[in-house]
C-alpha positions as CSV (number, residue, x, y, z in Angstrom):
1,M,145.6,-84.7,60.9
2,R,144.7,-87.9,59.7
3,I,144.2,-87.9,56.0
4,G,142.7,-90.5,53.7
5,I,143.9,-90.7,50.3
6,D,142.5,-92.9,47.7
7,A,145.3,-94.6,46.1
8,R,143.4,-96.9,43.8
9,R,145.6,-96.1,40.9
10,L,148.2,-97.8,42.3
11,T,146.8,-101.2,42.0
12,H,144.6,-100.2,38.5
13,R,147.3,-101.3,36.3
14,R,151.2,-101.0,35.0
15,L,152.8,-97.9,35.1
16,D,150.9,-94.9,33.3
17,G,151.1,-90.9,33.5
18,R,148.7,-90.8,36.7
19,L,150.0,-93.7,38.3
20,S,153.8,-92.3,38.0
21,Y,151.9,-88.9,39.4
22,L,150.9,-90.7,42.3
23,K,153.8,-92.9,43.2
24,N,156.3,-89.7,42.9
25,Y,154.0,-87.4,44.9
26,L,153.6,-89.8,47.8
27,T,157.5,-90.7,47.7
28,H,158.2,-86.8,47.8
29,M,155.9,-85.7,50.0
30,L,156.5,-88.3,52.5
31,R,160.1,-87.3,53.0
32,L,158.8,-83.6,53.8
33,D,156.0,-85.0,56.3
34,N,156.7,-87.9,59.1
35,K,153.5,-86.2,61.5
36,N,150.4,-86.4,59.9
37,E,148.8,-89.7,59.4
38,Y,148.1,-91.3,56.1
39,I,145.8,-94.0,55.3
40,L,146.2,-95.0,51.7
41,Y,143.2,-96.6,50.3
42,I,143.9,-99.5,47.6
43,D,141.8,-101.8,45.5
44,G,144.2,-105.0,45.7
45,P,147.7,-106.1,45.4
46,L,150.0,-103.1,44.7
47,E,151.2,-103.4,41.0
48,I,154.9,-101.4,41.9
49,Q,157.0,-102.2,44.5
50,Q,155.6,-100.5,47.5
51,P,158.2,-97.4,47.9
52,F,156.2,-96.2,51.1
53,T,157.8,-97.6,54.4
54,N,157.1,-94.5,56.6
55,D,155.8,-94.9,60.1
56,N,152.8,-92.8,59.1
57,V,151.5,-94.5,56.4
58,V,149.1,-97.4,56.2
59,F,147.6,-99.1,53.7
60,K,144.1,-100.1,53.7
61,R,141.9,-102.5,51.3
62,L,138.7,-101.0,50.1
63,P,135.8,-103.6,50.8
64,C,133.0,-104.9,48.3
65,R,135.1,-104.5,45.1
66,L,132.9,-106.0,42.1
67,K,135.6,-106.0,39.6
68,Q,134.3,-106.1,36.0
69,F,130.9,-104.6,37.4
70,D,132.5,-101.7,39.7
71,T,130.0,-98.9,39.1
72,I,130.2,-95.1,40.5
73,C,127.3,-96.5,43.1
74,N,129.5,-99.0,44.3
75,D,132.3,-96.4,44.9
76,W,130.0,-94.1,46.8
77,F,128.5,-97.2,49.0
78,R,132.4,-98.6,49.3
79,F,134.0,-95.0,50.3
80,K,131.0,-94.0,52.8
81,K,131.3,-97.6,54.6
82,L,134.9,-96.6,55.7
83,T,134.7,-92.8,56.2
84,K,132.8,-94.0,59.3
85,K,135.6,-96.0,60.8
86,F,138.2,-93.4,61.1
87,N,138.1,-89.7,62.6
88,F,139.7,-88.2,59.2
89,S,140.6,-84.7,59.2
90,G,140.2,-84.5,55.4
91,F,140.0,-86.8,52.3
92,H,142.3,-86.4,49.4
93,L,140.1,-87.9,46.6
94,I,142.4,-88.7,43.5
95,V,140.9,-91.3,41.0
96,D,138.2,-90.0,38.9
97,P,135.1,-90.3,38.8
98,Y,135.4,-89.2,42.3
99,P,133.1,-91.2,45.1
100,K,130.4,-88.8,47.6
101,L,132.0,-88.4,50.7
102,D,130.4,-86.9,54.0
103,L,133.3,-85.7,55.5
104,P,136.0,-83.0,54.4
105,Y,137.8,-83.5,51.1
106,M,139.9,-82.2,48.2
107,I,140.2,-83.5,44.9
108,S,142.8,-83.8,42.0
109,A,141.6,-82.9,38.8
110,N,143.4,-83.9,35.7
111,D,141.1,-82.3,33.0
112,L,137.4,-81.5,32.4
113,T,136.8,-83.6,29.2
114,L,133.1,-84.5,30.8
115,Y,132.1,-80.8,29.6
116,K,133.8,-80.7,26.7
117,R,133.9,-81.7,23.1
118,H,135.5,-85.2,22.8
119,Y,137.8,-85.1,19.6
120,R,137.5,-87.9,17.3
121,C,140.8,-87.8,15.7
122,D,141.9,-91.2,14.4
123,L,140.2,-92.9,17.0
124,P,138.4,-96.3,15.7
125,L,134.9,-96.0,15.9
126,R,134.8,-98.4,19.0
127,A,137.3,-96.6,21.2
128,F,134.9,-93.3,20.1
129,L,131.8,-94.9,21.2
130,K,133.1,-96.4,24.7
131,I,134.9,-93.3,25.7
132,S,131.9,-91.2,24.9
133,A,129.7,-93.6,26.9
134,W,132.1,-93.1,29.7
135,R,132.0,-89.2,29.4
136,E,128.4,-89.2,29.9
137,Y,128.1,-91.8,32.5
138,N,130.5,-89.8,34.6
139,K,129.0,-86.3,34.0
140,I,125.9,-87.4,36.6
141,T,127.9,-86.8,39.8
142,F,131.2,-85.1,38.5
143,A,130.0,-81.4,39.1
144,E,128.0,-81.9,42.6
145,V,131.5,-83.5,43.9
146,A,133.4,-80.8,42.5
147,R,131.3,-77.8,43.8
148,K,131.4,-79.5,47.5
149,A,135.0,-79.6,47.5
150,R,137.2,-77.8,49.9
151,K,139.8,-77.6,47.5
152,I,140.2,-78.2,43.9
153,H,143.9,-78.9,42.6
154,C,144.6,-78.3,39.3
155,I,147.3,-79.1,37.3
156,T,147.6,-76.0,35.0
157,N,145.8,-72.5,35.0
158,Y,144.1,-73.4,32.0
159,M,142.2,-76.1,33.8
160,K,141.8,-73.9,36.8
161,N,139.8,-71.5,34.1
162,E,138.1,-74.3,32.9
163,F,136.2,-75.1,36.3
164,K,135.4,-71.6,37.0
165,K,133.8,-71.5,33.5
166,Y,131.9,-74.9,33.3
167,L,131.3,-75.7,37.1
168,N,131.5,-72.0,38.5
169,I,133.9,-72.9,41.2
170,P,134.8,-70.1,42.9
171,D,138.5,-68.9,42.9
172,S,139.4,-69.3,46.1
173,N,138.5,-73.3,46.0
174,L,140.8,-73.5,43.0
175,K,144.6,-74.1,43.4
176,V,147.1,-74.8,40.4
177,I,150.0,-77.0,41.5
178,Y,152.0,-78.3,38.1
179,P,153.5,-81.5,38.1
180,G,156.9,-82.7,38.5
181,G,159.1,-84.4,36.3
182,D,160.8,-87.9,36.5
183,N,164.3,-86.7,37.3
184,E,165.6,-90.3,38.4
185,H,165.3,-91.4,34.9
186,F,164.5,-88.4,32.3
187,R,168.1,-86.7,32.2
188,V,170.7,-85.6,29.6
189,I,173.0,-88.6,28.6
190,D,176.2,-87.2,27.4
191,D,178.2,-90.2,26.1
192,T,177.5,-90.4,22.3
193,S,179.0,-94.0,21.7
194,E,176.0,-95.4,24.0
195,I,173.7,-93.5,22.4
196,D,174.8,-94.8,18.7
197,K,175.1,-98.1,20.0
198,F,171.2,-97.5,21.4
199,K,170.0,-96.5,17.9
200,N,171.8,-99.7,16.2
201,T,169.4,-101.9,18.9
202,I,166.6,-100.1,17.6
203,G,167.7,-100.2,13.7
204,V,168.4,-96.7,13.0
205,S,171.7,-95.5,11.5
206,H,171.5,-92.3,11.4
207,E,169.3,-89.2,12.9
208,Y,165.4,-89.8,13.8
209,M,162.4,-87.5,14.9
210,M,160.1,-89.0,17.7
211,A,156.7,-89.2,18.6
212,F,154.1,-90.9,20.4
213,G,151.4,-93.2,18.6
214,N,148.5,-91.7,20.6
215,K,149.1,-88.3,19.6
216,N,147.3,-87.5,16.3
217,L,149.4,-90.3,14.5
218,F,147.6,-89.7,11.1
219,V,148.5,-85.8,11.0
220,L,151.9,-86.8,12.0
221,L,152.2,-89.4,9.2
222,E,150.7,-87.1,6.6
223,A,153.0,-84.3,7.8
224,Y,156.5,-86.7,7.5
225,S,155.3,-88.0,4.0
226,K,155.4,-84.4,2.6
227,L,159.1,-83.8,3.6
228,P,161.3,-83.6,1.0
229,K,163.1,-87.1,0.1
230,S,166.4,-86.2,1.4
231,F,165.0,-85.4,4.5
232,K,163.2,-88.4,5.3
233,E,166.5,-90.3,4.1
234,N,168.0,-88.6,6.8
235,F,165.7,-88.1,9.4
236,S,163.5,-91.4,10.2
237,L,160.7,-91.2,12.3
238,V,160.4,-93.2,15.4
239,V,156.7,-94.0,16.8
240,T,156.9,-94.8,20.4
241,G,154.1,-96.6,22.5
242,P,150.6,-98.0,21.9
243,T,148.7,-97.0,18.7
244,F,145.0,-96.8,18.3
245,Q,145.3,-98.8,15.2
246,T,146.8,-102.5,14.9
247,E,150.1,-103.4,13.1
248,K,148.1,-104.5,9.4
249,E,146.3,-100.9,9.6
250,L,149.6,-98.9,9.9
251,D,151.5,-100.9,7.4
252,M,148.8,-100.2,5.2
253,I,149.1,-96.2,5.9
254,T,152.7,-96.1,5.5
255,S,152.5,-97.9,2.1
256,K,149.8,-95.4,1.0
257,L,151.8,-92.4,2.1
258,K,155.5,-94.3,0.7
259,I,157.0,-93.8,3.9
260,Q,157.1,-97.7,5.0
261,E,161.1,-97.6,4.7
262,Y,161.6,-94.5,6.8
263,V,158.9,-95.3,9.9
264,K,159.6,-97.5,13.0
265,F,156.9,-98.3,15.1
266,F,157.6,-99.4,18.9
267,S,154.0,-100.1,19.6
268,Y,154.2,-101.1,23.4
269,Q,154.4,-99.5,26.4
270,I,158.1,-98.2,26.9
271,A,159.8,-98.2,30.6
272,H,161.1,-95.3,32.1
273,E,164.5,-96.3,32.1
274,K,164.3,-97.2,28.3
275,L,162.4,-94.4,27.4
276,V,165.1,-91.6,28.4
277,W,167.1,-93.2,25.5
278,F,164.5,-92.6,23.1
279,Y,164.4,-88.6,23.7
280,N,168.1,-88.5,24.1
281,G,168.8,-90.2,20.5
282,A,166.3,-88.2,18.8
283,S,166.9,-84.7,17.4
284,L,163.5,-83.9,17.6
285,F,160.4,-84.7,19.6
286,V,156.8,-84.0,17.5
287,L,153.9,-83.6,19.8
288,P,150.9,-82.7,17.5
289,T,148.1,-83.6,19.8
290,Q,144.8,-82.1,19.7
291,Y,143.8,-82.0,23.6
292,E,146.3,-81.8,26.3
293,M,145.9,-80.5,30.0
294,F,149.5,-81.0,31.5
295,C,151.8,-83.1,28.9
296,N,154.4,-84.9,30.9
297,M,155.9,-85.7,27.4
298,I,156.8,-82.0,27.0
299,I,158.8,-82.3,30.5
300,E,160.4,-85.8,29.7
301,A,161.9,-84.5,26.6
302,M,162.8,-81.3,27.8
303,K,164.9,-82.9,30.7
304,C,166.5,-84.9,28.3
305,K,167.5,-82.0,26.3
306,C,165.2,-83.1,23.1
307,V,163.8,-80.0,21.0
308,V,160.4,-80.1,21.3
309,L,157.6,-79.3,18.3
310,A,153.8,-79.2,20.1
311,S,150.6,-77.9,18.7
312,K,150.0,-74.6,19.8
313,L,147.5,-75.6,22.4
314,V,147.2,-73.1,25.5
315,P,148.4,-76.1,28.1
316,N,151.4,-76.5,26.0
317,V,152.1,-72.9,25.8
318,E,151.9,-72.8,29.2
319,V,154.1,-75.7,30.2
320,G,156.7,-75.1,27.2
321,D,156.8,-71.1,27.2
322,D,159.2,-69.9,25.0
323,A,161.4,-73.2,25.6
324,I,160.1,-75.1,22.6
325,A,158.5,-74.6,19.2
326,Y,154.8,-74.2,18.0
327,Y,152.6,-75.0,15.2
328,E,149.1,-73.6,15.2
329,N,146.7,-75.2,13.1
330,V,146.6,-78.5,15.2
331,N,145.4,-81.0,12.2
332,D,147.2,-79.2,9.3
333,S,149.9,-81.5,8.0
334,D,151.2,-79.1,5.6
335,E,151.8,-76.5,8.4
336,L,153.5,-79.4,10.5
337,C,155.5,-80.2,7.6
338,A,156.7,-76.6,7.4
339,A,157.2,-77.0,11.2
340,I,159.5,-79.8,11.0
341,L,161.3,-78.7,7.9
342,Y,162.3,-75.7,9.3
343,L,163.6,-77.1,12.7
344,L,165.4,-80.4,11.1
345,D,167.1,-77.8,8.7
346,S,168.6,-75.7,11.5
347,E,170.6,-77.0,13.7
348,R,171.2,-73.8,15.0
349,A,167.5,-73.6,16.3
350,R,167.2,-76.6,17.6
351,N,170.6,-76.0,19.7
352,E,169.1,-73.0,21.2
353,L,165.9,-74.7,21.9
354,A,167.6,-77.6,23.4
355,E,169.4,-75.4,26.1
356,R,166.3,-73.3,26.6
357,G,164.0,-76.5,27.1
358,H,166.5,-78.2,29.3
359,V,166.7,-75.1,32.0
360,R,162.7,-74.9,31.5
361,G,162.4,-78.5,32.2
362,G,164.3,-78.0,35.3
363,I,161.3,-75.9,37.1
364,F,159.0,-79.0,37.4
365,T,159.8,-80.8,40.2
366,W,158.1,-83.4,42.6
367,E,159.7,-81.5,45.4
368,N,158.0,-78.3,44.8
369,Y,154.8,-80.2,43.9
370,A,154.8,-82.1,47.1
371,R,155.4,-78.9,49.4
372,E,152.4,-77.0,47.8
373,M,150.2,-79.9,48.2
374,L,151.2,-80.2,52.0
375,E,150.5,-76.4,52.7
376,L,147.0,-77.5,50.2
377,Y,146.1,-80.0,53.3
378,A,146.4,-77.7,55.7
379,E,144.3,-74.8,53.8
380,A,141.6,-77.5,53.3
381,F,141.4,-79.5,56.6
382,L,142.6,-77.1,59.7
């Protein structure tokens, strides 16, 4: 088969979740398949070192990119133009909004926020309006492209049910394949002396709990502020990754909650080779997220044997099962505080969850993902 793949994510930005998914998927798939021919379509220079040197892989530059004036209609034109050049067996669309094609295709779906209420959470108004406008704009064609796809790859059963509910996609067209975890970087580091050195480099002299700055940060900070002083003195809060707030706004919030001396922010994109140390050094990873479809952070933490406490969203439970702890009401800081307090106060509970989580995390591999995707290509295009 000759299969085209929309690999624009490889050229869009620095390493993020979806780019990591695509890179890992292609790397492992090409280890398994040297028979089918793959044409990977990109927008420009690769943002990452090219990992694909197989003889059955060719990179092609998409024509007529309008850069900041890029539109869905422009994508339609670009993809229609290229599909006339090659005799494709099928095309794999990965980057949404998906362009229209006149040949057999399948799509990989990341979520259905286009058809669901967008949670305001702690977004600044400008970000909320931008996301809302993007959602309405993309909604114009999303359903039409999805309904005409030969197959739709969903990353959770929850997403599969969402497609059936909102778009009336038949069950036979939907396939659940869980993404893998980054085994290369996310692992257990047993050397406690090296962990202690890492803590010193980030300015933490004792234990800490870890969270991400774009995951319902206000509720987390409120919950942390309600912990007894003795716990805050023994367990700092380390917040990693970009936040929706500026440094000045974060200072104001933590000062108001009187937790400024206990909270450390690392508000930038952290590479996986460094992020693994944050997980390994943490006594607890807290994920008070309001919306997820498949949270790779849960997998990363479990692979590092880091205890996870997450909001009890259906996708989180599907991924974490009984290997992580949950709290019910996403925006209830009192309930979150109580859940944190219980885990920080019980080393035994944390140890049990760490062991179960490490086993659970091992289920999610890119090898399994790639193997099942190859089977899906055969179902869709043969």
